N, C-alpha and C positions, 0 to 999 in steps of 0.2 A: 301253705305256703311258707308263711313265716314260722309256723312251728316245726316245718321241716327244715328251716335253716337253724333252728334251736339244735336239732338232732345234727346236723353236720357239723356245727360248732363245737358241739358235748363231744362226738366223737373224734373231732382234731386233737382236743384236751387230751387225748387218752393214745394220739397216734395212731388211730385207728378209722380215718375217714373213706380209706380204698376199699374196706370190709363193708363198711355203711354203702358205700356206692356201687359196691358189687354185688349185695342182697336188692339193691333196688335196682339193680340193671333187667333187661329184658324185654319182653314185647311189649307190657303195659306202662313202661317207665316213661317220666316225662320228658321233656325236651330239656338237654343241657343246661339252655341260659335260664331256667327256672331255679337251678343249685348255684346260689352265688359263691360257693365254697367249693365246687365241684374239683377246681383246679390242684385242692391240697390234697387230692388223693394220691399225686405223686410225692409228695412231702411226708406223708405217713410212710409210704414205700421205704424211702430214702431213710427215716427214722427206726422202722423196725430192722432195716439192712444195719445202722451204726449201733443198733442194740445188740444184735446176735453175731454181727462178724468179729469183734474182741474175743470174744469166746471162741469162735473156729479158729483164730489166729494164735490164741493161747494153745490150744490144743495142736494145733500144726507146728508150732515152735517147739513144743515139748517132746512132742513124739515123731516130729518128720523133718526138722528142721534142713536138714541137706535137700528135703524135697518139696520145699514151701511153694517155688512156681508151679511145678507140676502138681501138688495138692490145690493149689488155686485155678490152674487149666481146668482141673478134672470138675471142681465145683462148678466151674462156669459152663463145661460142657453139659454136666447132668443138669443144671438149670435151663439151658437151651434146649435140650433134648425134650424136659418136662413142657415147656413152653410150645414146640412143635407138636408135641403127643396131644397137649391140651385145646390148640388153636382148632381143632378139627372136632372136638367135643365140646367145649364151651369157651368161645372167644372171650366173653366177659371175665370169665375167671383168670384166663391167661394173661388180660388187661391188666387187671388191678392187682394181684396177688404177689406178695414177695417172690415164692419159690418159682416165679414163671418169669420176671423181671430183675431177679437176681443178678442174673449172667451180666446182663448189660452195667451194674454198677461195680461185678467182677472184674470187668475189662480195666477200669481203673487201676484196682488193687494189683492187676496183672503189671500193668505200667509202672507202680510204685517198686513194685517187687523185683523190675527189670535190672540185672547187675552185671550183665555183659558188653561191655564197651564194644562196638563192630566197627572194624575199619574198612569202608565201604566207600568207593568213589563218590563227591559229592552229587555228583547226577543223581547217584540212588535215592538220596536223601530228599532233594529237590523233586523227584517223580512221584517218592510215596507222599510227600506232603501236599503236591498238587493232587494225585489221586484222591487222596484223604478230603481236601477241599470240594472236589467235583461229585463226590461221595454226598457230601452234605448238600450241596446245592441241586443235587439229583432229586432228593429225597424233597427238599423243599418246594421244589419246582412241580413236580409229578405226582406227588402224593395227594389225593382227596379223600372227603370223607367215606367216600368207597373202596379206600384202600385196606386191606386187612391188616391189622397190626395188633399185637408186635409180629413174631415170628420170623419169617424170612427178611420181611421188609422192615424189620428193626435194625437189619445188620449194616445197611450202607451208612446210616445215620453214627450209628455206634463206632463200626470200624473206621469209618471216615475221620472222626473226632480222635481216635487212636491212634491212627497213622500220623495225623499232623503232630501230635503229642510226641509219638515216639521218634520221628524224624527230627525235630526240633529239640531233641534232647541230646541228642548227639553233634547238632551244628545247627545253626539257625540257616533255615532256609528263607528263599524268597517269598514264602505264604506266611513263613514264621516272621519276618519282618513287617509284612502288611499288616497282621492282625497284632503286632506291636506298636503299631501308629497310635498317638494319644485318644484320638476320636474313638477308634475302635476298642483301645483298653477302658476308656470310662465308660462306654456302653457294656463291656464286661463287669465292671464293677457296680452297674446300677441294675444289671440283668437280674439279680434275685429278688430285688425291692421291685422291679417292673413286673415280676412274674407274680407276685403276692398283688400287685394292683392291677392287672390288666383284667382279669376275668370278672372282679365284680362289678367294676366299671360297666365291662362289656353287657353282661349279666342284667345289670338295674336298667339299662338304658331301652334294651330289648324287650325286658319283661313290662316294663312301664307301657310299652306301646303308644306312647303320646305322640313320637314322630316316628316316621320309616325309618329302617337301619339300613340306611343307604351306603355308599361307599364314601361320602364327605363326611356322614354320621361315624361311620368306622373308623376313619382316619382321625377324626376328633377325639376318639376312645383311646385311640392308639398315642396319641400327640399326650392327652390328659393323664393317661396313667403314665407316661413317662415323665411328666412333670412331677408328678405325686413320686415317683420312684427318685426322682434326683433328691426331693426335698425330705424324702423318709431316709435315703442314702445319709444325706449332709447331718441331718438332725437326731435321726435315731442309731442308726446302723454304725454310722463311724465312731461316735460319742463312745458306744459300747464296747468297739473293738479298741479303742484307745485308751478304755478305762478311765475317761473322763466322767463317765457315769456310771455309779457303782464300782467304785474301784477296788473293792474286795472281793476275793472270790466266794466268799459265803453268803453276802450280800447278792451276788447275781445267783446263785441257785435259791435263795430264800424268796427273792423277787420273780423268779421262773416258775417256782411251784406255787407262788400264791397267784400269779397269772394264770397258770392252768385251771386250777383251782375254780375261780371267778368265771374262766370262760364257760367250766363243765358245769358251775350253777347256775349262771344266766340262760345257758342253753336248757339246761333241765327246767327252767324256770318257764321259759318259752313252750315246751313240750307240754307240761303241765298244766299253763294257760290255754293251751289250744291256740297259740298264735293270738291270742288276744282280740275275739272278735268283738269286741265293744268298741275298738276304734271307728268301726264302719256302720252306715245305717242298714236297717233290716234287708233292702234292696239291693245293696251289693254283697251283701253275707248270701242271699239268698242263689244270687247268680254264682258266687264261688261254690257255694254248695254243691253245683253240678260237677265238679272235678271229683268228687268222690261218691256221686250217685251212679254206682255200679250195680252189677247183679250181685246183692248179698251172697248169694250162694257159690261163686266164683273159686272160691278156694277150695270148696269140697267137691264142687262138681265140674269145673272146668278140668282138661287134661287128665282125665279118667285112665288108669292105666289098663292095658287090654285085658290084663287078665283079671281086674276086678271085674271087667264087662261080662268076660266069660264066666265069672262066678255069679253074674245076675245082679250085681252090685252098681247100679246106674243109679242116678239121681232121680227122683220121681216129683211132678208137680203138685200133688196134692194126694199125699201116702196116706193120711190119716180119713179123710172122706170119701176120696174119690173113685174107689173102688180099683177094679184092674186097670192097669194102663194098657190104651188102645190107641195111642200115638207116639211119636217121636220128634223131638227138634233135634236135628243133626245140623251141624255146620262148624263154622271156623269162629275168630273173635265176635263178628257180627251176630252169629247166633248165639252167643254168650250174653251180647249186650241187648238181644231182644227178649231174652231168656223171662226178665220179670212180667212182661205183658202174658206169657203162658203161663205164670203161675197164678197171677192175679184172675185170669178169665178161668182157669181151672177150678179155682176156689168158688168163683162166682157162679159158675153153671154144673158144680160138682162132678167135676172130669178128671182124670187122671192119666199122667203120660210121662213119658222119658225124656231126659236131656241128656244128650252126649257132644260135647263141643270140644273143642282142642284147636285152642289160636294156632293161625299160620299153619292150618291144614283144611283146605276146602274138601268138602264130602265129594270126593271122588274118587273111585275106587284105582288102584296101581300108581296110585300118586305117590312117588319115591321121596319127595324132599323131607330133608332133616330139619325139624323145626326147633331152632332154638336147644341145642344140645344133641343128644343122640336119640331121642323120641324118634320115631319112624312114622310118616303119616299113613304110608300104607297097611301098615300093622293094625294102626288104629282104626283107620275105615274099614278096613277087611273086617275087622273083628264087630264092629257096628252093625256090619252090613249081614254078618253070619246072626247075630242078635237079633234083628229084625224078623230074619227068617224062623229062626228058634222061639221068639215067643209071639208069633201068628200077628206082628202089629199089621194093620190095614192102611195108616195113614201115615206119611212123613213129610215133615216140612222140613225142608234145605233151604238154608241160609248162609251167605257167604258173599266175600267180597268180587263176586262176579266178573266184576270191571276190570279186576287184575288176572282173575284165574282163567278167564275165556278171552283174554287179551294177548297174554303173552303164553308162547308155547309151554305147554306143561311139561315136565320131566316125569316118564312113565317107567315102568318097571321094565328091564330090557326084555324080560322074558314073557312079557304079555303078548298073549296071544289076540292080538290086536284085530277087529274087523272093521271095515268100513260101516256106519250104520245108516239102513236101509233109507232110500232118500236122498244119498249124496253125501259128498264130506262136508264136514264142519272146518272153520277157520284153522285149528290147529287139535292136535290131539286129545288136549284136555278137555275141548268142547265135545270131543266124539265120545271119551272115555265116559263123561256125563250122560251123555246120551244113550250110550249102551247099558249103563246101570239104570236109568231111567225106564229101558226098555225091558232089562229083565224084572225089575220092579213091578211093572206094570203085567208082564206076562203071570205072574203070581197074584194077580187082583189086588195090588197094592197101588192106593192113589198116593202121587208125586204131588206136592205144593212146592213151588219156588219161588222166595221173596226176591225181587227185583231190587238192585242195591236203593238204599235212601240215600238223600244228596250227601256228599262228601265234601267237607270244609278247607281252607286252605289257611286256617286259625284255629287256634285253641279256643271255643266258644266261652266256656264257664269263664275263665280268666279275663278275657278280652271283654265279655261284657260287664264284668265289674269292674275292670278299669274304665273302660268307656263311660260307665255309671260314676264312676268316683271322681274322675277329669271332667264330667259335663260334656263329653264328646259324641256327636251323632250317630247311633247306633244303625240308622238306616243303610250307611255306607258298607257296613259288614254282610248286608243281605245278597245272596246270589239268586240270580231271576229264575223262576219257572224254564224259561227259554234255554238258558245256558246251560241248566242241570239235565235237561233232554236231549239237549245237542251231544252233551258229554256220553250217555246212554247212546243213542244213536252210532256213536262211533264205536263203543266198546261191547253193547251187549245186544243190540239190534239185530246183528249178523247171525246171531244163534237164536235170538228168537223167532225169526223167520222160518229156520229150517227145523226146530225143534219140535219133538213129538213125543206122547206120554208123560206128558206134565201139565199142571194147570200153573199159570204166572200170576202171582199176585203183586200190583202195581202199588207202592205207596206214594206216589208221587202227589195225590190228593188229601192224603195225611198230614205231608210236612207244607206243602205248598197250596198258596193261594192263586188267583188267574195269574198274580204278577211275579211273586216272591216266594222263595222257601224260608219258612220261619226258623228262627233261633230260639224263641222262648216259648213256653206255654202261655197260656191265659192268666195262671197265676203268677208268672214271670220268673219260672224255674228253666234253666237250660235245657235244650234236649238234647246236648251233647254232652258226655264227659272228655272227648278229646274230638280232635278234627274228623276221625273215620268213625266214631263209634257212638250210637246214640245212648243217653243216660237214662237209666228206670225211668223218669219222668216222660222223657223220648219215645222211647221203647211202647207206651202207653197211648201215643198218639195214634198208633196202627190198631188200636181197639176195634173200631168200626170193619176193619179191612178182614180182622180174623174171627169176630162175633158170632159169624154166622154159623161156622163150623162147629164152635164150642157149642152154641145154642142147640143145634140140632142131633149133635153127636155125632161119633165115629164110627 
């Protein structure tokens, strides 16, 4: 995490932290509060805008001065259109990248370029100003972390701000007078410093996990960051603006350049030193290493393109010595997490099989969910299913987050020829579709093994274990009870298990839990999870006894 912080600092030194965070975004990204400089993405977007905008203005002024406002408006509309188009394909790209956020800054340019005084009744300006404030308050109150953003949802706060500014450009409204009150103006003056301080304070407080991030703690972070903002505004920002510090223009540029170079070098050093692991003892580092203890073949084997599958280019567990593949591991990110066990057992017993995983896509035919971009789960799963038939594979291991996929109603293709499974209806169409697929495989003499969900946690295990060890806190409080795990399964999966046919279910409860608690670490002190919902490579090996009989006797 410290090495990652160095990468964030180095990226911000060249105004590119938004690009870094975009590349890191996605299914396997860590929690935002693990990134103390996450808030600098917006600064990078602004800085990039301020670099490119003068060149655009030069061209507009030189070749289309008469149409300046129209050209700015057209640029904003194009950027907004690209934003809407990208939202449906890659939300992270639409969020982080300048071409899709530039329209928000261009609204400000449109206001600055507005030259037409209007003689409208005062009530019009009052109404526009009040509507602007209402739009901002609406976004503040009703938007949640589940609200898709930017896209259409970015319009209320942006147009609301523009409405207030536009109305008060012509005459001061009641809202304008409210926003001109000294306490409000003061908050505006320190708001930039407040923005810079607020996230690192929240991030480190939540990261340390020493105290619960309760509402009072959150309030303390808000007030603490405001205090720091006032101090930095008074002793850093104001002296620079008033030129009592570095009064000469050249000295400002030289100092800024030296600061950026120093930031880049320090960040680069943190990366090269791998986050200075010598700061901690071996046990802390062992726990922390769990965050990177993932399937080493994920980059090459997860999310395989359907055409590659059709061409037979599917990852194998023991290509060199295992002979002809005769089983397949098929599933979502939980299957990818379990894959190291399949590689290890294949090598030990001289077996070979295929790995076909796609995060966010349960191994259910006709499931049409688009997962992280334009990739369609239906096409992937159908291609894997056809591949099984083509290669005459007789053993299929299905691993997925069944607690999610079989609890909530699945989206199935509209043209699906859906038939009730023999023996009665399941809880939803996703469960029924899985049953139908298992029946079809069983009819072709294919053995279908389904791994029941392993325990899912409400914390980030590797980091939390490391921090608890570092601060001497009792790790026993982190454990979940065996009964609680089984109770969760009873609500999520048991209804399906009671009706399911044509499948053999593999239960990992004894792999991870003793009679009282479910474990977080193995006997050597390695975390069994790399995040709250996925087992680490060490964690996958805990299921060795569960799968060993199949590899020992062959498929």
